[in-house]
C-alpha positions in Angstrom: -15.4 45.4 11.0 -17.6 43.1 10.0 -16.6 39.7 7.8 -19.2 40.3 5.4 -17.9 44.2 4.4 -14.0 43.0 4.9 -14.6 40.1 2.2 -17.0 43.0 0.2 -14.0 45.5 0.8 -11.6 42.7 -0.9 -13.9 41.8 -3.9 -14.2 45.4 -4.3 -10.4 45.9 -4.8 -10.2 42.7 -6.8 -12.3 43.6 -9.4 -11.1 47.1 -9.9 -7.4 44.9 -9.9 -9.3 42.7 -13.0 -11.2 45.8 -14.6 -7.6 47.4 -14.6 -5.9 44.3 -16.5 -9.0 44.4 -19.1 -11.6 42.3 -17.9 -14.9 42.8 -17.2 -17.6 41.7 -14.6 -20.2 39.4 -15.5 -21.6 38.3 -12.2 -20.6 38.9 -8.6 -21.4 36.2 -5.5 -23.2 33.2 -7.6 -25.0 31.5 -5.0 -25.8 27.6 -6.3 -26.6 25.5 -3.5 -23.1 24.3 -3.3 -21.1 27.5 -3.0 -20.4 30.0 -4.5 -18.6 32.3 -6.2 -17.2 35.7 -5.7 -16.9 37.2 -9.0 -17.3 36.0 -12.7 -15.3 37.7 -14.7 -14.8 38.2 -18.9 -11.7 37.8 -20.6 -11.7 38.2 -23.8 -13.6 35.1 -24.8 -12.6 32.7 -21.7 -14.9 33.1 -18.4 -13.2 33.7 -15.1 -14.6 32.7 -12.2 -12.9 34.5 -9.9 -12.5 33.3 -5.5 -11.3 36.1 -3.7 -9.6 35.3 -0.5 -7.4 38.3 2.2 -5.6 37.7 4.9 -3.9 40.1 7.5 -0.3 38.6 6.7 1.5 36.6 5.3 2.0 34.1 7.7 0.4 30.7 8.2 0.8 30.5 4.6 -1.2 33.4 3.8 -4.8 34.3 2.0 -3.8 31.3 -0.9 -3.3 28.8 1.4 -7.1 28.8 2.9 -8.1 27.1 -0.1 -8.2 23.4 1.0 -9.4 20.8 -1.2 -13.3 20.7 -0.3 -13.3 24.4 -1.1 -11.7 24.2 -4.2 -14.3 21.5 -5.5 -17.1 23.3 -4.2 -15.9 26.0 -6.7 -15.8 24.2 -9.4 -19.2 22.3 -9.1 -20.3 26.2 -8.6 -18.2 26.9 -11.3 -19.6 23.7 -13.8 -23.5 24.8 -12.9 -22.9 28.3 -14.0 -21.7 27.2 -17.8 -23.8 24.8 -17.2 -26.7 27.1 -17.0 -25.8 29.2 -20.1 -26.3 26.4 -22.4 -23.6 26.6 -25.2 -19.9 25.7 -24.7 -17.8 28.0 -23.1 -13.7 28.4 -22.1 -13.2 29.0 -19.2 -10.7 29.3 -16.0 -10.4 29.2 -12.0 -8.5 32.4 -11.5 -8.1 33.4 -7.5 -7.0 37.0 -6.4 -5.0 36.8 -2.8 -4.4 39.7 -0.7 -2.6 39.7 2.1 -1.9 42.4 4.1 -1.4 45.9 1.2 -0.2 43.1 -2.0 -2.1 41.5 -4.0 -1.7 38.2 -6.3 -3.7 37.2 -9.4 -3.5 33.7 -9.8 -4.1 32.1 -13.3 -5.7 29.0 -13.5 -5.1 28.2 -10.4 -6.3 24.9 -9.7 -5.0 23.4 -13.5 -8.0 22.7 -14.9 
């Protein structure tokens, strides 16, 4: 399966999972020159930026370990750009959904900002 199709499949899994938890979709694959955010969700009054990571297994650190400091910085800069485009203050957080094989893990406020 092509990399894009695999990514889309796991984004779909994450989206369904978050919708089952009560979040609603605001945007998908938001692009800015500094990066991309897979899913932008609404959780009550909080805008949630979601990075979806997949690995076939948890060997070698799993999906979560694949988000290095440079990737975190790009995600945070892209999220900031999205918030600026709204022209109003909003509470926000950055979450990560990891899919390791058949296991889904939701890490809220993943980068502590």
